[in-house]
All heavy atoms as a GROMACS GRO file, in nm:
protein
  509
    1MET      N    1  -2.084  -2.010  -7.900
    1MET     CA    2  -2.138  -2.022  -8.032
    1MET      C    3  -2.285  -2.060  -8.021
    1MET      O    4  -2.323  -2.141  -7.940
    1MET     CB    5  -2.063  -2.127  -8.111
    1MET     CG    6  -1.914  -2.109  -8.110
    1MET     SD    7  -1.846  -2.130  -8.272
    1MET     CE    8  -1.677  -2.093  -8.233
    2ASP      N    9  -2.365  -2.004  -8.106
    2ASP     CA   10  -2.508  -2.023  -8.098
    2ASP      C   11  -2.562  -2.135  -8.186
    2ASP      O   12  -2.681  -2.152  -8.200
    2ASP     CB   13  -2.580  -1.892  -8.130
    2ASP     CG   14  -2.549  -1.842  -8.270
    2ASP    OD1   15  -2.483  -1.914  -8.347
    2ASP    OD2   16  -2.591  -1.730  -8.303
    3GLY      N   17  -2.476  -2.212  -8.246
    3GLY     CA   18  -2.519  -2.322  -8.331
    3GLY      C   19  -2.528  -2.285  -8.477
    3GLY      O   20  -2.541  -2.370  -8.562
    4GLY      N   21  -2.524  -2.154  -8.508
    4GLY     CA   22  -2.528  -2.110  -8.647
    4GLY      C   23  -2.392  -2.119  -8.711
    4GLY      O   24  -2.292  -2.140  -8.644
    5PRO      N   25  -2.388  -2.104  -8.844
    5PRO     CA   26  -2.258  -2.107  -8.913
    5PRO      C   27  -2.168  -1.995  -8.864
    5PRO      O   28  -2.214  -1.885  -8.837
    5PRO     CB   29  -2.294  -2.088  -9.060
    5PRO     CG   30  -2.441  -2.095  -9.069
    5PRO     CD   31  -2.498  -2.081  -8.933
    6GLU      N   32  -2.042  -2.025  -8.852
    6GLU     CA   33  -1.944  -1.927  -8.805
    6GLU      C   34  -1.838  -1.905  -8.910
    6GLU      O   35  -1.813  -1.990  -8.995
    6GLU     CB   36  -1.877  -1.975  -8.676
    6GLU     CG   37  -1.966  -1.975  -8.554
    6GLU     CD   38  -1.996  -1.836  -8.503
    6GLU    OE1   39  -1.913  -1.745  -8.516
    6GLU    OE2   40  -2.106  -1.821  -8.448
    7ASN      N   41  -1.774  -1.793  -8.903
    7ASN     CA   42  -1.658  -1.764  -8.985
    7ASN      C   43  -1.548  -1.861  -8.940
    7ASN      O   44  -1.518  -1.869  -8.822
    7ASN     CB   45  -1.618  -1.618  -8.960
    7ASN     CG   46  -1.490  -1.578  -9.026
    7ASN    OD1   47  -1.392  -1.650  -9.023
    7ASN    ND2   48  -1.491  -1.461  -9.086
    8PRO      N   49  -1.486  -1.936  -9.033
    8PRO     CA   50  -1.384  -2.032  -8.993
    8PRO      C   51  -1.269  -1.971  -8.912
    8PRO      O   52  -1.219  -2.032  -8.818
    8PRO     CB   53  -1.332  -2.088  -9.125
    8PRO     CG   54  -1.443  -2.066  -9.222
    8PRO     CD   55  -1.511  -1.939  -9.177
    9THR      N   56  -1.229  -1.849  -8.946
    9THR     CA   57  -1.121  -1.784  -8.871
    9THR      C   58  -1.164  -1.758  -8.728
    9THR      O   59  -1.088  -1.782  -8.633
    9THR     CB   60  -1.079  -1.653  -8.939
    9THR    OG1   61  -1.035  -1.683  -9.072
    9THR    CG2   62  -0.967  -1.584  -8.864
   10LYS      N   63  -1.287  -1.712  -8.709
   10LYS     CA   64  -1.337  -1.689  -8.574
   10LYS      C   65  -1.347  -1.820  -8.495
   10LYS      O   66  -1.317  -1.824  -8.377
   10LYS     CB   67  -1.474  -1.622  -8.578
   10LYS     CG   68  -1.471  -1.478  -8.620
   10LYS     CD   69  -1.611  -1.419  -8.616
   10LYS     CE   70  -1.613  -1.276  -8.662
   10LYS     NZ   71  -1.750  -1.220  -8.657
   11THR      N   72  -1.388  -1.925  -8.561
   11THR     CA   73  -1.399  -2.055  -8.496
   11THR      C   74  -1.262  -2.105  -8.450
   11THR      O   75  -1.246  -2.146  -8.335
   11THR     CB   76  -1.464  -2.158  -8.589
   11THR    OG1   77  -1.594  -2.110  -8.627
   11THR    CG2   78  -1.477  -2.294  -8.523
   12VAL      N   79  -1.164  -2.097  -8.538
   12VAL     CA   80  -1.028  -2.142  -8.502
   12VAL      C   81  -0.972  -2.055  -8.391
   12VAL      O   82  -0.911  -2.106  -8.296
   12VAL     CB   83  -0.936  -2.142  -8.626
   12VAL    CG1   84  -0.792  -2.164  -8.587
   12VAL    CG2   85  -0.981  -2.248  -8.725
   13THR      N   86  -0.993  -1.926  -8.398
   13THR     CA   87  -0.945  -1.835  -8.295
   13THR      C   88  -1.010  -1.867  -8.160
   13THR      O   89  -0.943  -1.866  -8.056
   13THR     CB   90  -0.970  -1.688  -8.334
   13THR    OG1   91  -0.903  -1.663  -8.459
   13THR    CG2   92  -0.919  -1.592  -8.230
   14ALA      N   93  -1.139  -1.899  -8.160
   14ALA     CA   94  -1.208  -1.934  -8.036
   14ALA      C   95  -1.152  -2.064  -7.978
   14ALA      O   96  -1.133  -2.076  -7.857
   14ALA     CB   97  -1.358  -1.948  -8.062
   15ILE      N   98  -1.125  -2.161  -8.064
   15ILE     CA   99  -1.067  -2.288  -8.018
   15ILE      C  100  -0.929  -2.262  -7.958
   15ILE      O  101  -0.895  -2.314  -7.851
   15ILE     CB  102  -1.060  -2.391  -8.132
   15ILE    CG1  103  -1.201  -2.435  -8.170
   15ILE    CG2  104  -0.973  -2.511  -8.094
   15ILE    CD1  105  -1.209  -2.512  -8.300
   16CYS      N  106  -0.848  -2.180  -8.025
   16CYS     CA  107  -0.714  -2.149  -7.975
   16CYS      C  108  -0.719  -2.082  -7.839
   16CYS      O  109  -0.632  -2.105  -7.755
   16CYS     CB  110  -0.639  -2.061  -8.076
   16CYS     SG  111  -0.588  -2.149  -8.224
   17ALA      N  112  -0.820  -2.002  -7.816
   17ALA     CA  113  -0.833  -1.933  -7.687
   17ALA      C  114  -0.857  -2.031  -7.573
   17ALA      O  115  -0.827  -2.001  -7.457
   17ALA     CB  116  -0.947  -1.831  -7.694
   18LEU      N  117  -0.907  -2.149  -7.605
   18LEU     CA  118  -0.934  -2.251  -7.502
   18LEU      C  119  -0.815  -2.340  -7.473
   18LEU      O  120  -0.816  -2.417  -7.376
   18LEU     CB  121  -1.051  -2.340  -7.548
   18LEU     CG  122  -1.185  -2.270  -7.566
   18LEU    CD1  123  -1.284  -2.366  -7.630
   18LEU    CD2  124  -1.236  -2.217  -7.433
   19LEU      N  125  -0.711  -2.330  -7.553
   19LEU     CA  126  -0.595  -2.418  -7.539
   19LEU      C  127  -0.504  -2.375  -7.423
   19LEU      O  128  -0.504  -2.259  -7.384
   19LEU     CB  129  -0.514  -2.418  -7.668
   19LEU     CG  130  -0.585  -2.478  -7.789
   19LEU    CD1  131  -0.500  -2.458  -7.914
   19LEU    CD2  132  -0.614  -2.625  -7.767
   20PRO      N  133  -0.426  -2.470  -7.372
   20PRO     CA  134  -0.329  -2.435  -7.267
   20PRO      C  135  -0.231  -2.330  -7.319
   20PRO      O  136  -0.204  -2.323  -7.439
   20PRO     CB  137  -0.256  -2.567  -7.241
   20PRO     CG  138  -0.342  -2.675  -7.297
   20PRO     CD  139  -0.420  -2.612  -7.408
   21ASP      N  140  -0.178  -2.248  -7.230
   21ASP     CA  141  -0.082  -2.145  -7.269
   21ASP      C  142   0.050  -2.205  -7.316
   21ASP      O  143   0.118  -2.145  -7.399
   21ASP     CB  144  -0.056  -2.049  -7.153
   21ASP     CG  145  -0.175  -1.959  -7.126
   21ASP    OD1  146  -0.251  -1.931  -7.221
   21ASP    OD2  147  -0.191  -1.915  -7.011
   22ASP      N  148   0.087  -2.320  -7.265
   22ASP     CA  149   0.211  -2.386  -7.305
   22ASP      C  150   0.195  -2.438  -7.448
   22ASP      O  151   0.108  -2.522  -7.473
   22ASP     CB  152   0.243  -2.500  -7.210
   22ASP     CG  153   0.363  -2.581  -7.255
   22ASP    OD1  154   0.468  -2.520  -7.287
   22ASP    OD2  155   0.352  -2.705  -7.260
   23PRO      N  156   0.277  -2.391  -7.544
   23PRO     CA  157   0.260  -2.432  -7.683
   23PRO      C  158   0.270  -2.582  -7.705
   23PRO      O  159   0.195  -2.639  -7.785
   23PRO     CB  160   0.374  -2.359  -7.756
   23PRO     CG  161   0.407  -2.242  -7.669
   23PRO     CD  162   0.382  -2.290  -7.529
   24GLU      N  163   0.361  -2.650  -7.636
   24GLU     CA  164   0.374  -2.794  -7.654
   24GLU      C  165   0.251  -2.868  -7.603
   24GLU      O  166   0.204  -2.964  -7.666
   24GLU     CB  167   0.500  -2.846  -7.586
   24GLU     CG  168   0.627  -2.803  -7.659
   24GLU     CD  169   0.753  -2.860  -7.595
   24GLU    OE1  170   0.744  -2.965  -7.528
   24GLU    OE2  171   0.859  -2.800  -7.615
   25ALA      N  172   0.196  -2.824  -7.491
   25ALA     CA  173   0.074  -2.885  -7.438
   25ALA      C  174  -0.043  -2.859  -7.533
   25ALA      O  175  -0.126  -2.948  -7.557
   25ALA     CB  176   0.043  -2.830  -7.299
   26ALA      N  177  -0.048  -2.739  -7.589
   26ALA     CA  178  -0.155  -2.706  -7.683
   26ALA      C  179  -0.149  -2.795  -7.807
   26ALA      O  180  -0.251  -2.845  -7.854
   26ALA     CB  181  -0.146  -2.558  -7.723
   27VAL      N  182  -0.028  -2.817  -7.858
   27VAL     CA  183  -0.012  -2.904  -7.975
   27VAL      C  184  -0.056  -3.046  -7.941
   27VAL      O  185  -0.123  -3.112  -8.021
   27VAL     CB  186   0.134  -2.902  -8.026
   27VAL    CG1  187   0.158  -3.011  -8.129
   27VAL    CG2  188   0.166  -2.766  -8.086
   28SER      N  189  -0.021  -3.094  -7.823
   28SER     CA  190  -0.062  -3.229  -7.783
   28SER      C  191  -0.214  -3.241  -7.778
   28SER      O  192  -0.271  -3.339  -7.827
   28SER     CB  193  -0.005  -3.263  -7.645
   28SER     OG  194   0.135  -3.275  -7.653
   29VAL      N  195  -0.279  -3.141  -7.723
   29VAL     CA  196  -0.426  -3.142  -7.712
   29VAL      C  197  -0.490  -3.146  -7.851
   29VAL      O  198  -0.577  -3.229  -7.878
   29VAL     CB  199  -0.478  -3.020  -7.633
   29VAL    CG1  200  -0.628  -3.005  -7.644
   29VAL    CG2  201  -0.436  -3.031  -7.486
   30VAL      N  202  -0.446  -3.058  -7.939
   30VAL     CA  203  -0.511  -3.053  -8.070
   30VAL      C  204  -0.472  -3.171  -8.158
   30VAL      O  205  -0.550  -3.211  -8.245
   30VAL     CB  206  -0.487  -2.919  -8.143
   30VAL    CG1  207  -0.550  -2.804  -8.067
   30VAL    CG2  208  -0.342  -2.893  -8.168
   31THR      N  209  -0.355  -3.228  -8.138
   31THR     CA  210  -0.317  -3.347  -8.214
   31THR      C  211  -0.412  -3.462  -8.181
   31THR      O  212  -0.462  -3.531  -8.271
   31THR     CB  213  -0.171  -3.386  -8.184
   31THR    OG1  214  -0.086  -3.278  -8.222
   31THR    CG2  215  -0.131  -3.511  -8.259
   32VAL      N  216  -0.438  -3.483  -8.054
   32VAL     CA  217  -0.530  -3.589  -8.012
   32VAL      C  218  -0.672  -3.558  -8.061
   32VAL      O  219  -0.742  -3.647  -8.111
   32VAL     CB  220  -0.525  -3.609  -7.859
   32VAL    CG1  221  -0.635  -3.703  -7.813
   32VAL    CG2  222  -0.388  -3.661  -7.817
   33ALA      N  223  -0.713  -3.432  -8.049
   33ALA     CA  224  -0.847  -3.394  -8.095
   33ALA      C  225  -0.862  -3.414  -8.246
   33ALA      O  226  -0.965  -3.462  -8.294
   33ALA     CB  227  -0.877  -3.249  -8.057
   34CYS      N  228  -0.759  -3.379  -8.320
   34CYS     CA  229  -0.761  -3.396  -8.465
   34CYS      C  230  -0.767  -3.545  -8.501
   34CYS      O  231  -0.843  -3.585  -8.591
   34CYS     CB  232  -0.639  -3.331  -8.527
   34CYS     SG  233  -0.635  -3.344  -8.706
   35ALA      N  234  -0.689  -3.625  -8.433
   35ALA     CA  235  -0.691  -3.770  -8.458
   35ALA      C  236  -0.829  -3.827  -8.429
   35ALA      O  237  -0.882  -3.907  -8.507
   35ALA     CB  238  -0.584  -3.840  -8.374
   36ALA      N  239  -0.889  -3.785  -8.319
   36ALA     CA  240  -1.023  -3.833  -8.284
   36ALA      C  241  -1.126  -3.792  -8.390
   36ALA      O  242  -1.211  -3.872  -8.429
   36ALA     CB  243  -1.063  -3.780  -8.146
   37ALA      N  244  -1.116  -3.668  -8.437
   37ALA     CA  245  -1.209  -3.621  -8.540
   37ALA      C  246  -1.190  -3.698  -8.670
   37ALA      O  247  -1.288  -3.736  -8.736
   37ALA     CB  248  -1.188  -3.471  -8.564
   38ALA      N  249  -1.065  -3.725  -8.707
   38ALA     CA  250  -1.037  -3.799  -8.830
   38ALA      C  251  -1.091  -3.942  -8.822
   38ALA      O  252  -1.152  -3.993  -8.917
   38ALA     CB  253  -0.888  -3.800  -8.859
   39ILE      N  254  -1.071  -4.007  -8.707
   39ILE     CA  255  -1.121  -4.143  -8.688
   39ILE      C  256  -1.274  -4.144  -8.692
   39ILE      O  257  -1.335  -4.228  -8.759
   39ILE     CB  258  -1.068  -4.203  -8.557
   39ILE    CG1  259  -0.917  -4.228  -8.569
   39ILE    CG2  260  -1.142  -4.332  -8.520
   39ILE    CD1  261  -0.848  -4.258  -8.438
   40THR      N  262  -1.335  -4.048  -8.623
   40THR     CA  263  -1.481  -4.038  -8.621
   40THR      C  264  -1.537  -4.017  -8.762
   40THR      O  265  -1.641  -4.072  -8.797
   40THR     CB  266  -1.525  -3.923  -8.528
   40THR    OG1  267  -1.476  -3.951  -8.397
   40THR    CG2  268  -1.676  -3.910  -8.524
   41ALA      N  269  -1.465  -3.938  -8.842
   41ALA     CA  270  -1.510  -3.910  -8.979
   41ALA      C  271  -1.479  -4.024  -9.074
   41ALA      O  272  -1.523  -4.022  -9.189
   41ALA     CB  273  -1.444  -3.782  -9.028
   42GLY      N  274  -1.402  -4.124  -9.028
   42GLY     CA  275  -1.369  -4.237  -9.113
   42GLY      C  276  -1.257  -4.210  -9.213
   42GLY      O  277  -1.243  -4.281  -9.312
   43LEU      N  278  -1.176  -4.108  -9.187
   43LEU     CA  279  -1.066  -4.077  -9.278
   43LEU      C  280  -0.950  -4.173  -9.257
   43LEU      O  281  -0.922  -4.216  -9.145
   43LEU     CB  282  -1.016  -3.934  -9.253
   43LEU     CG  283  -1.116  -3.821  -9.277
   43LEU    CD1  284  -1.053  -3.688  -9.241
   43LEU    CD2  285  -1.163  -3.821  -9.421
   44ASP      N  286  -0.880  -4.204  -9.366
   44ASP     CA  287  -0.761  -4.286  -9.352
   44ASP      C  288  -0.644  -4.196  -9.312
   44ASP      O  289  -0.652  -4.073  -9.321
   44ASP     CB  290  -0.731  -4.364  -9.481
   44ASP     CG  291  -0.706  -4.272  -9.599
   44ASP    OD1  292  -0.605  -4.199  -9.598
   44ASP    OD2  293  -0.787  -4.274  -9.693
   45ASP      N  294  -0.537  -4.257  -9.267
   45ASP     CA  295  -0.422  -4.182  -9.217
   45ASP      C  296  -0.363  -4.089  -9.322
   45ASP      O  297  -0.329  -3.974  -9.294
   45ASP     CB  298  -0.313  -4.275  -9.164
   45ASP     CG  299  -0.356  -4.351  -9.039
   45ASP    OD1  300  -0.466  -4.324  -8.987
   45ASP    OD2  301  -0.279  -4.438  -8.995
   46GLU      N  302  -0.349  -4.140  -9.444
   46GLU     CA  303  -0.288  -4.059  -9.550
   46GLU      C  304  -0.372  -3.934  -9.580
   46GLU      O  305  -0.317  -3.824  -9.593
   46GLU     CB  306  -0.270  -4.142  -9.677
   46GLU     CG  307  -0.194  -4.067  -9.785
   46GLU     CD  308  -0.165  -4.155  -9.906
   46GLU    OE1  309  -0.172  -4.278  -9.896
   46GLU    OE2  310  -0.133  -4.097 -10.011
   47SER      N  311  -0.502  -3.949  -9.587
   47SER     CA  312  -0.589  -3.834  -9.612
   47SER      C  313  -0.581  -3.733  -9.497
   47SER      O  314  -0.580  -3.612  -9.520
   47SER     CB  315  -0.735  -3.879  -9.628
   47SER     OG  316  -0.749  -3.959  -9.741
   48THR      N  317  -0.573  -3.785  -9.376
   48THR     CA  318  -0.564  -3.698  -9.259
   48THR      C  319  -0.434  -3.618  -9.261
   48THR      O  320  -0.436  -3.496  -9.242
   48THR     CB  321  -0.574  -3.781  -9.130
   48THR    OG1  322  -0.699  -3.850  -9.130
   48THR    CG2  323  -0.565  -3.694  -9.006
   49VAL      N  324  -0.323  -3.685  -9.285
   49VAL     CA  325  -0.194  -3.616  -9.289
   49VAL      C  326  -0.190  -3.515  -9.404
   49VAL      O  327  -0.143  -3.402  -9.387
   49VAL     CB  328  -0.078  -3.718  -9.300
   49VAL    CG1  329   0.055  -3.650  -9.327
   49VAL    CG2  330  -0.070  -3.801  -9.173
   50ASP      N  331  -0.243  -3.554  -9.520
   50ASP     CA  332  -0.248  -3.461  -9.632
   50ASP      C  333  -0.332  -3.338  -9.599
   50ASP      O  334  -0.295  -3.225  -9.632
   50ASP     CB  335  -0.305  -3.529  -9.757
   50ASP     CG  336  -0.210  -3.631  -9.818
   50ASP    OD1  337  -0.090  -3.633  -9.781
   50ASP    OD2  338  -0.256  -3.710  -9.903
   51GLY      N  339  -0.443  -3.359  -9.531
   51GLY     CA  340  -0.529  -3.247  -9.492
   51GLY      C  341  -0.462  -3.155  -9.392
   51GLY      O  342  -0.472  -3.032  -9.401
   52LEU      N  343  -0.392  -3.213  -9.295
   52LEU     CA  344  -0.319  -3.132  -9.197
   52LEU      C  345  -0.208  -3.052  -9.264
   52LEU      O  346  -0.189  -2.934  -9.234
   52LEU     CB  347  -0.260  -3.220  -9.087
   52LEU     CG  348  -0.359  -3.275  -8.986
   52LEU    CD1  349  -0.291  -3.380  -8.898
   52LEU    CD2  350  -0.416  -3.163  -8.902
   53ARG      N  351  -0.137  -3.116  -9.355
   53ARG     CA  352  -0.030  -3.048  -9.426
   53ARG      C  353  -0.087  -2.931  -9.507
   53ARG      O  354  -0.033  -2.821  -9.506
   53ARG     CB  355   0.044  -3.146  -9.517
   53ARG     CG  356   0.169  -3.088  -9.580
   53ARG     CD  357   0.249  -3.193  -9.656
   53ARG     NE  358   0.310  -3.288  -9.562
   53ARG     CZ  359   0.284  -3.419  -9.559
   53ARG    NH1  360   0.200  -3.473  -9.642
   53ARG    NH2  361   0.345  -3.495  -9.471
   54ALA      N  362  -0.197  -2.952  -9.575
   54ALA     CA  363  -0.261  -2.846  -9.654
   54ALA      C  364  -0.308  -2.732  -9.563
   54ALA      O  365  -0.293  -2.614  -9.598
   54ALA     CB  366  -0.378  -2.903  -9.734
   55ALA      N  367  -0.360  -2.766  -9.446
   55ALA     CA  368  -0.404  -2.662  -9.352
   55ALA      C  369  -0.286  -2.580  -9.302
   55ALA      O  370  -0.295  -2.456  -9.292
   55ALA     CB  371  -0.478  -2.725  -9.235
   56LEU      N  372  -0.175  -2.646  -9.271
   56LEU     CA  373  -0.055  -2.574  -9.226
   56LEU      C  374  -0.008  -2.476  -9.333
   56LEU      O  375   0.019  -2.358  -9.303
   56LEU     CB  376   0.057  -2.672  -9.193
   56LEU     CG  377   0.044  -2.751  -9.064
   56LEU    CD1  378   0.143  -2.866  -9.064
   56LEU    CD2  379   0.063  -2.662  -8.944
   57VAL      N  380   0.001  -2.522  -9.455
   57VAL     CA  381   0.048  -2.436  -9.565
   57VAL      C  382  -0.048  -2.319  -9.584
   57VAL      O  383  -0.006  -2.204  -9.595
   57VAL     CB  384   0.062  -2.519  -9.695
   57VAL    CG1  385   0.083  -2.430  -9.815
   57VAL    CG2  386   0.176  -2.619  -9.682
   58SER      N  387  -0.176  -2.347  -9.586
   58SER     CA  388  -0.276  -2.243  -9.608
   58SER      C  389  -0.276  -2.139  -9.496
   58SER      O  390  -0.277  -2.019  -9.521
   58SER     CB  391  -0.415  -2.306  -9.620
   58SER     OG  392  -0.514  -2.207  -9.629
   59MET      N  393  -0.274  -2.187  -9.372
   59MET     CA  394  -0.281  -2.094  -9.258
   59MET      C  395  -0.154  -2.010  -9.249
   59MET      O  396  -0.162  -1.891  -9.220
   59MET     CB  397  -0.307  -2.171  -9.129
   59MET     CG  398  -0.447  -2.231  -9.127
   59MET     SD  399  -0.477  -2.330  -8.981
   59MET     CE  400  -0.506  -2.199  -8.862
   60ARG      N  401  -0.038  -2.070  -9.274
   60ARG     CA  402   0.085  -1.991  -9.272
   60ARG      C  403   0.084  -1.888  -9.384
   60ARG      O  404   0.126  -1.775  -9.366
   60ARG     CB  405   0.207  -2.082  -9.285
   60ARG     CG  406   0.238  -2.156  -9.158
   60ARG     CD  407   0.365  -2.237  -9.170
   60ARG     NE  408   0.392  -2.306  -9.045
   60ARG     CZ  409   0.426  -2.432  -9.035
   60ARG    NH1  410   0.437  -2.507  -9.144
   60ARG    NH2  411   0.449  -2.486  -8.918
   61GLY      N  412   0.034  -1.928  -9.499
   61GLY     CA  413   0.028  -1.838  -9.614
   61GLY      C  414  -0.068  -1.722  -9.595
   61GLY      O  415  -0.054  -1.617  -9.658
   62ASN      N  416  -0.166  -1.740  -9.507
   62ASN     CA  417  -0.264  -1.635  -9.481
   62ASN      C  418  -0.234  -1.556  -9.353
   62ASN      O  419  -0.318  -1.483  -9.304
   62ASN     CB  420  -0.404  -1.695  -9.474
   62ASN     CG  421  -0.453  -1.737  -9.610
   62ASN    OD1  422  -0.444  -1.662  -9.706
   62ASN    ND2  423  -0.502  -1.859  -9.620
   63GLY      N  424  -0.115  -1.574  -9.298
   63GLY     CA  425  -0.072  -1.495  -9.183
   63GLY      C  426  -0.128  -1.536  -9.049
   63GLY      O  427  -0.120  -1.462  -8.953
   64PHE      N  428  -0.184  -1.657  -9.039
   64PHE     CA  429  -0.241  -1.698  -8.911
   64PHE      C  430  -0.137  -1.703  -8.801
   64PHE      O  431  -0.163  -1.665  -8.688
   64PHE     CB  432  -0.312  -1.833  -8.921
   64PHE     CG  433  -0.377  -1.874  -8.793
   64PHE    CD1  434  -0.502  -1.824  -8.760
   64PHE    CD2  435  -0.314  -1.957  -8.703
   64PHE    CE1  436  -0.563  -1.857  -8.640
   64PHE    CE2  437  -0.373  -1.992  -8.583
   64PHE     CZ  438  -0.497  -1.941  -8.551
   65SER      N  439  -0.016  -1.747  -8.833
   65SER     CA  440   0.088  -1.760  -8.730
   65SER      C  441   0.122  -1.625  -8.669
   65SER      O  442   0.149  -1.615  -8.550
   65SER     CB  443   0.213  -1.826  -8.786
   65SER     OG  444   0.267  -1.751  -8.892
   66ASP      N  445   0.116  -1.518  -8.748
   66ASP     CA  446   0.142  -1.385  -8.695
   66ASP      C  447   0.033  -1.343  -8.597
   66ASP      O  448   0.060  -1.289  -8.492
   66ASP     CB  449   0.151  -1.282  -8.808
   66ASP     CG  450   0.271  -1.307  -8.900
   66ASP    OD1  451   0.371  -1.364  -8.851
   66ASP    OD2  452   0.262  -1.270  -9.017
   67ARG      N  453  -0.092  -1.371  -8.631
   67ARG     CA  454  -0.203  -1.336  -8.541
   67ARG      C  455  -0.195  -1.419  -8.413
   67ARG      O  456  -0.219  -1.368  -8.305
   67ARG     CB  457  -0.337  -1.359  -8.611
   67ARG     CG  458  -0.368  -1.256  -8.716
   67ARG     CD  459  -0.511  -1.267  -8.764
   67ARG     NE  460  -0.544  -1.394  -8.822
   67ARG     CZ  461  -0.525  -1.428  -8.948
   67ARG    NH1  462  -0.468  -1.343  -9.031
   67ARG    NH2  463  -0.560  -1.547  -8.992
   68ALA      N  464  -0.164  -1.547  -8.427
   68ALA     CA  465  -0.158  -1.635  -8.310
   68ALA      C  466  -0.049  -1.591  -8.214
   68ALA      O  467  -0.066  -1.594  -8.093
   68ALA     CB  468  -0.136  -1.779  -8.356
   69ARG      N  469   0.065  -1.548  -8.267
   69ARG     CA  470   0.176  -1.505  -8.181
   69ARG      C  471   0.144  -1.377  -8.107
   69ARG      O  472   0.204  -1.347  -8.005
   69ARG     CB  473   0.302  -1.486  -8.265
   69ARG     CG  474   0.366  -1.615  -8.304
   69ARG     CD  475   0.503  -1.591  -8.364
   69ARG     NE  476   0.540  -1.708  -8.441
   69ARG     CZ  477   0.550  -1.710  -8.573
   69ARG    NH1  478   0.531  -1.603  -8.643
   69ARG    NH2  479   0.583  -1.821  -8.634
   70LYS      N  480   0.052  -1.298  -8.157
   70LYS     CA  481   0.019  -1.170  -8.094
   70LYS      C  482  -0.074  -1.187  -7.974
   70LYS      O  483  -0.114  -1.089  -7.915
   70LYS     CB  484  -0.044  -1.075  -8.196
   70LYS     CG  485   0.057  -1.026  -8.298
   70LYS     CD  486  -0.007  -0.933  -8.398
   70LYS     CE  487   0.094  -0.894  -8.503
   70LYS     NZ  488   0.034  -0.820  -8.612
   71GLY      N  489  -0.111  -1.308  -7.942
   71GLY     CA  490  -0.188  -1.327  -7.818
   71GLY      C  491  -0.326  -1.384  -7.834
   71GLY      O  492  -0.421  -1.327  -7.783
   72VAL      N  493  -0.339  -1.492  -7.903
   72VAL     CA  494  -0.469  -1.559  -7.910
   72VAL      C  495  -0.510  -1.607  -7.772
   72VAL      O  496  -0.624  -1.601  -7.734
   72VAL     CB  497  -0.463  -1.677  -8.010
   72VAL    CG1  498  -0.586  -1.764  -7.999
   72VAL    CG2  499  -0.448  -1.625  -8.151
   73HIS      N  500  -0.412  -1.650  -7.692
   73HIS     CA  501  -0.443  -1.704  -7.559
   73HIS      C  502  -0.479  -1.592  -7.466
   73HIS      O  503  -0.414  -1.504  -7.433
   73HIS     CB  504  -0.325  -1.782  -7.502
   73HIS     CG  505  -0.296  -1.906  -7.581
   73HIS    ND1  506  -0.384  -2.011  -7.585
   73HIS    CD2  507  -0.193  -1.940  -7.659
   73HIS    CE1  508  -0.332  -2.105  -7.663
   73HIS    NE2  509  -0.217  -2.065  -7.708
   0.00000   0.00000   0.00000
């Protein structure tokens, strides 16, 4: 990335490409990264969980899980 604004889908796809191939390991990595980002941003736990839940619903509703299963890694 060159520091300029990116398409959020491209950004998420690029992050996913860096994750371990093992799905459970990948979830562990991003869970810790998400927690660190939330703490750094000063978010409370409830806001963080609500945001994650909203992201899950939105991404599933927009077909992200289908694209991810086809080989993001």
